[in-house]
N, C-alpha and C positions, 0 to 999 in steps of 0.2 A: 726429109731435109738432112743433109750431111751435117757434121759437127764442126765445120771448119770456122763458123761465125764465132768469134770470141764473146762470151756471155759474162756480164758483170751483174751479180745478185746482190742487191742491197738489202740489208735486213738489220732488225734492232739487235743492239748488243746483247740483249738477253735471250734472244732466239738461238735455239740449237741450229748449228749449220745444217741446213737441209741436205739430204742425200738425193741426188739427182741422176737420172741415166745418161747425163751428158756432162763433158767438163765445163766448169764454170769458175770464175774468180770471186770469191766472197768480198763483199763491201759492207763492213760493218759501221752502222751510223752511230759511231761511239764518241766522236769529238766535237767540242765546241771550243771557239776561241772568244776570249773577252776583249772589250775595247782596249785594255792595257797590254794585250799581246799574250796573256796567260793562257795555256792550253788545258782544258778540262776533259776528262774521260768518264763515261759512264760504265760502271762495271769493273771488276777487278780481275777476272780470270783472263787467261792468255787468249788472244785472237787467233784465228786460223792462219797457219804459215802460208805465205805467198798472197795474202789478202791486200786490197787496196783500202786505205783509211780514208773514210769519209769525214770531212770537217765543216761543221757549220758555224753559225754565230756572226760576230760583228767585227770586222778587220781593225786592228789597231791604226791610229793615225800617225804616231810618231815613229821615226827611224829606229829609235832603241826599241819599241815594241815590235816593230816588224822583225828586226834581227832576233829578238828573243824567241818570238813565235816560230820563226824558222828553224833556230836550233832545237826547239823543243819537238817539232814535227819530224826533223831528221833523227832525233834521239829515239822517238817512238817508232818510226820505221825500221830502225836496227833493232829495238827491243822485241818488236813483234814480228820480226821477219817480214815485213811487208814489202811489196814491189812498187808501190807508189801511193799517190794521194788524189782524192777527188774533191775538188773545191765546191762546197755548197753554202759559203758564206754570202751575206748580203751583197747584192750587186751595185756597189757604190764606187765612187772614185777612189775610196781608201781600199775597197776590195779589189779593184783592179791593180791598184799599186802593190798590194799583197801578192796577188797572183804573179805580177812581174818578177817580185823579189824572190818568190818561192820557186819559180820555174827555174831560174838560175841555179838555186841550191839543190833542187832535185836532179837536175841534168848532170851537175858535177858528180853526183853519187849513183848516176846511172839508174835513177828511179823515174818511173812514169808519172805523168801529172794530166789529169782529166778536169776540164774546166768548162763552166756554162758558156753559151755562146757569147754572152756580154763579155766575157774575158778572153775571147778567142785571138784578139791581138796582142795580149800579154806576151806571148811567145810563139814562134812559128813551129816550135816542137811539141806543143801540148795537143792532146786529143780533145776534141770539141763536142760537147754535148748539143744535139739539135732535138727538140721537143716533138714527140709524135702528135701533139694536140694541135688541132687546127679548127678554124671556124669558117674557112673559105679555102679555095684553091684544092690541090690534091697533094697527098702525102708524097706520092712519088715526085711530083714536081718540085715539093719543098726539099726533098732530100737531094734531087739532082742539082738544084740551086746551090745548096750547101756543098756538095762535091765540088762544083765549079769554083766555089770560093775558098774552101779550105782543103781541097785535094783528098788525100786519103786519111786525113785525121778525124773523120766524122764518127762519132758514136750516138746512135740513136736511143733517145730517152723515153722509154715507153711510159705514157701517162694512162694508167689504167683506172684511175678513179672516176666514177660517173659524174658528169656535169650537166647542167640545166641552163641552156641559154635562152634568152627572149629575142626573138626575130623581129625585125634586122638587128645584126649584132656587129657592128663594124668594127669594135675594138676587140672583139673576140673574147670577152670577159664574161663568165658566167657564174653560177653558183655551184660550188661542190656538193655533192650528195653523198650521204651514207647508203650502204646497201639496203638497209630498211626503208630509207626514204626512197630510192629507186623503186623498190618493190610496191611501195604505198601508191606512188604516182601511176604506176602500171596499173594496179588494181583500181583505183580511183577513176582513171580516164580511159580505162580499157586500151591501152596502147597496144599497137602491133609493132613488132620488132622488125628491122630489116638491117641488111648488111651494106655499108657504104663503100663502093667500089673507089671512091675518092679519098675518103678518111681512113679506110681500112679499120672501121670499128663498127660496132652495132648502133643503130640509131632508132629513134621513135620520135612522134610529134604529138602534141595535144594543144587544145585551146583553153585558156583560162582568163577571166576577165578582158576578153576580146583581144588577147594578145596571143600569137603563136609562139609556142615554146618548142625547142628542139632538145632532146636528150641523147647525149653521147655516151657510151659505155662499151666496156670490153668484156668478152668472154674467152674462153680457151681458144675458140676457132679464130677470132679475130687477133689474139696474141700471136698464134701460129702464122697467120697471114702476114703479120708484121715482121716476124722473124725471117720468114721465107724472102719477103721484099728486101730486107736489109742484106741478107746474103746475096740475093740475085744482084744487087747494085755494089756489092763489094765493100761494105762499111768496115770500119776499123773495130766495130763490136755493137753490142746492144746493152743498155742498162735497163734492168727490170727491179722493181721493188717486191720483194718476196710476199709481204704482208698484203699487196694489192692482188696478188694472183694465187695465193695458196689454196682459197677456198673454191677455185673454179672447178667445175665438173663437167666432162671429164677433166682430169689434170692436165695442165698445159704440157708438161713434158712427156 
């Protein structure tokens, strides 16, 4: 695979920025917003120059809180030599209003802005995160639909944590698993793993209490397959959480 696909690598602020054999943009998960608009940061050391700041938390409801938050974010971008912001706050009406306000502030300063799909309409100039996690359909079809709707703004967010879903699962909601829990289920139910050409991930099934369960999870090969698909379809980038893939063997990269 060529290295033309932009890679955004999210990581804990205390994690040493990994050295990878391909270019990437660090996305330290270091910031939280409070309901009054105050911006909090985890850690004190300098962040990698050229990074994108991920901001979580709860959006302020008052106009004064919105303005104060935006000023703080802009100041942090300048102090950390960041190139943009990734919105990870709660997907509420206040969160949408905050995305709208911040989009204008960042645009005026020539900084990028990546938002979840719930905030896609906040600005026509933001990049839009589309999750790789599915419970139906196909990932290729899901991405094509997003491209038709958002054009070249689509960034694929790789969801690499294991999930256990009871079938049928019309709402797509399942239980997140830790890696030890994933291994325990495989051992207890003697699961056999397969690669899903629809979901671009590994899967297995088992029965418990007369219910059929579907396990979805990733490994190095399935992550590489998603990266290849994203590059083939010409996406604006891919977001990967380092803590979710750092233990994959062989290494993803």
